[in-house]
C-alpha positions in Angstrom: -52.4 2.3 7.7 -52.3 5.8 9.1 -53.2 6.7 12.6 -56.8 7.4 13.5 -59.4 8.4 16.1 -62.9 7.4 17.1 -65.0 10.2 15.6 -67.9 9.4 17.9 -65.9 10.4 20.9 -65.9 14.0 19.9 -69.8 14.0 19.5 -70.3 15.6 23.0 -73.8 16.2 23.9 -73.3 19.9 24.7 -73.3 22.9 22.6 -70.6 25.7 22.3 -72.3 27.9 25.0 -72.1 25.0 27.5 -68.5 24.0 26.6 -67.6 27.6 27.3 -69.3 27.6 30.7 -67.4 24.5 31.6 -64.1 26.3 30.8 -65.3 29.5 32.4 -65.1 31.4 29.0 -67.1 34.2 27.9 -69.8 33.4 25.3 -68.9 36.3 22.9 -65.3 35.4 22.6 -63.6 34.3 19.5 -61.6 31.3 20.6 -58.2 30.4 18.9 -57.1 27.0 20.1 -53.6 25.4 20.1 -53.1 21.8 21.3 -49.6 20.4 21.4 -46.3 20.2 23.1 -44.9 23.7 23.8 -41.7 23.1 21.9 -40.1 24.6 18.7 -41.2 22.0 16.5 -44.9 22.6 17.1 -44.5 26.4 16.1 -46.2 27.8 19.2 -43.8 30.7 19.1 -45.1 31.7 15.7 -48.7 31.6 16.8 -47.9 33.9 19.7 -46.0 36.1 17.2 -49.1 36.3 15.0 -51.3 37.1 17.9 -50.9 40.9 18.0 -52.1 41.1 14.3 -55.1 38.9 15.1 -56.0 40.9 18.2 -55.7 44.2 16.3 -58.5 42.8 13.9 -60.7 41.0 16.4 -60.5 42.6 19.7 -62.6 39.9 21.5 -60.3 36.9 20.9 -58.8 34.5 23.3 -55.9 32.2 22.5 -56.6 28.9 24.4 -53.3 27.0 24.8 -53.3 23.4 25.7 -50.0 21.6 26.5 -46.8 21.4 28.3 -43.2 21.5 27.3 -39.8 23.1 27.8 -40.7 26.4 26.1 -43.8 27.0 28.3 -42.3 29.5 30.7 -40.6 31.4 27.8 -43.7 31.6 25.7 -45.8 32.9 28.8 -43.0 35.5 29.2 -43.3 36.4 25.5 -47.2 37.1 25.7 -46.4 39.5 28.6 -43.6 41.1 26.4 -46.0 41.5 23.4 -48.7 43.1 25.8 -51.2 40.4 24.7 -51.5 38.4 28.1 -54.9 39.4 28.5 -55.8 37.5 25.4 -54.0 34.2 26.4 -55.1 31.3 28.7 -52.6 28.5 29.3 -54.3 25.4 30.5 -51.3 23.0 30.5 -52.0 19.3 30.4 -55.8 18.6 30.3 -57.7 15.3 30.5 -59.0 13.8 27.3 -62.6 15.0 28.3 -61.4 18.6 28.8 -59.5 18.5 25.6 -62.8 17.6 23.7 -64.8 20.4 25.7 -62.0 22.9 24.7 -62.5 21.9 20.9 -66.0 22.1 21.2 -65.8 25.6 22.8 -63.3 26.9 20.1 -63.8 28.7 16.9 -60.6 27.7 15.1 -57.8 25.2 15.8 -54.4 26.4 14.7 -51.5 23.8 14.1 -48.4 26.0 13.2 -45.9 23.2 13.3 -42.7 23.5 11.6 -42.7 19.7 10.8 -45.6 17.3 11.6 -45.2 13.6 10.6 -48.9 13.0 10.8 -50.9 15.5 12.9 -53.4 13.6 14.9 -54.6 16.8 16.5 -55.8 18.0 13.1 -58.0 14.9 13.0 -59.4 15.8 16.5 -60.3 19.3 15.4 -62.1 18.0 12.4 -63.8 15.3 14.5 -65.0 18.3 16.8 -66.2 20.1 13.7 -64.2 23.3 13.9 -62.1 24.8 11.2 -58.3 24.5 11.2 -55.4 26.5 10.1 -52.4 24.3 9.5 -48.8 24.8 8.2 -48.4 23.2 4.8 -46.1 20.5 5.9 -45.6 16.8 6.4 -48.6 14.8 7.1 -50.8 17.8 7.7 -50.8 18.3 3.8 -52.2 14.8 3.4 -54.9 15.1 6.0 -56.2 18.7 5.2 -57.4 19.8 1.8 -56.7 23.5 1.5 -59.9 25.5 1.4 -62.0 22.6 2.2 -61.2 21.0 5.6 -59.0 24.0 6.7 -56.6 26.6 5.4 -52.9 26.1 4.7 -50.2 28.5 5.6 -47.3 28.1 3.4 -44.9 30.1 5.6 -45.8 29.6 9.2 -43.0 31.8 10.3 -44.7 34.7 8.6 -46.8 36.2 11.1 -48.9 38.2 8.7 -49.7 35.1 6.5 -50.6 33.1 9.7 -52.7 35.9 11.2 -54.4 36.5 8.0 -55.5 32.8 7.8 -56.8 32.8 11.5 -58.7 36.2 11.0 -60.2 34.8 7.6 -61.8 31.9 9.4 -62.9 33.9 12.3 -64.7 36.5 10.1 -65.9 34.4 7.2 -69.1 32.6 8.3 -69.1 30.4 5.2 -65.6 28.9 6.1 
């Protein structure tokens, strides 16, 4: 039996505006969410690498990063080097409640893992009713149906492919 989550725990009695107020975020932002350990396997470096392309197309976007790990400080430096630090907010470790509020506040959840045995974060995003972009690897391919539950990125290391998937979700209201 696969891992699971209690979907009802993600039915917060708040709307997106309230969730953003709780997090101190502006209402008109497009929020790109990452949840995971800040390590190579989780692909945070590829999301950061794709961010300038996303920002060039969607000026009012914010990358909300939840998690800790040995790459955290170098990833913070990388966003400064790329000149996109004003578009990033690193929250570190958050409580389960704040994680759910963050999902509710966001427009897309990105899981750019190099390898992901299962991907419980994908289930959490779906339970929170936000679209997801995932690398087409491991358990993520079993959880997400491409074009239905989310969008696959075949080569997560390709910043153009990753940024195009993110922009597609942020600009296509039907998705």
